[in-house]
N, C-alpha and C positions, 0 to 999 in steps of 0.2 A: 393761778393753778391751770395748767394745760393738760388736757386729756390726750392719751395716745391717739394718733390719727385713725387707726383701725376702728376704734370705738365710734369716733365722730362720723366715719364714712359708712359704717355698717349697721349702727343701732339708732334707736330713737333716743336722742339726747336733748334734754331741756335745760338750758342755762338759766341760772338765778331764778329757779322755779319756787314759788311759795308752797310750803308744805301743808299749810292749814287745810286747803281743800282735799288733801289726801288722807285726812284723819276724820274719825267720826265726831270728834269734838269741834273740828273746823277752825282751830287756831294754830298759828305757828308761822314763823318767818321762813326765809328761803334757804335753799341749799345751793352751793356753788354750781352743781349739776345734778339733775335727776336722770338716771339711765333706766330705761324700761325694756328689758329683754323680753322677747316673745316666746322663745323656745329654750329648752335645756342647753342646747349648743351655744346660744347667745349668752346665757347666764354664765356658762363655763368660760367663754371668751372674755366676758366682762370682768369676772373675778380674777382670772389669770392676768389680764393686761393691767388692771389696777394694782394688783399685788406686785407684779414685775416692775411697775413704774414707781412703787413705793408710795402710792397715793392712798390716803385713809378713806375708808368707805363704811357705810352702814346699810343694812338690809331693811327694807320696809315692805310689809305685806299689806293687809287691809287697813292698817292704821287705827284699829280699835284699841282702846285703853292706852292711848299714847298722847302725851301732852308735850308740845314743842314750844319753846319760848319764842317771843316776838323777834328776837335777834337771829333765829334760825340755827343752823348747824354749820360747822366748818368742814365737815366731811362730805364726800360725794354720796348721794343716796341711790341705792339700787332698788328699784320698786318692782316687785314681782307680780303685780295684779294682772298684767297682760298675759301671763303664762298660764298654760293649762296645768293639769295635775302632773306630778313627776312620780313615777313608780320605780322601785328598785326590785328586781327579781332576784331574791336571795334564796335562803333556805326554804322559805315559804313564798308562794306567789303573792305579790303585792305586800311584801313584808314592810316596806316603807312607802308611805304616800305623803307627799308634802304639797 
């Protein structure tokens, strides 16, 4: 599986990264790639490029209440822990916070 060049050039990409240390239970095998966007723009770029390339991916936050098998996962993992809060200014200020 090959990532789009723009992701490898502009983002933190970890190949064959074990997922266990990224979960509170501490178990789990690798993902082909873990991408760690730091900003909302990097997250948008990541999702857009992966979707455009037809590459399957999963989102990973803090990794609590998550059990990953020793064989790992076949999808690319987009880990959001390096990002700050994301706010959406809609009808009410801070209507969405993720």
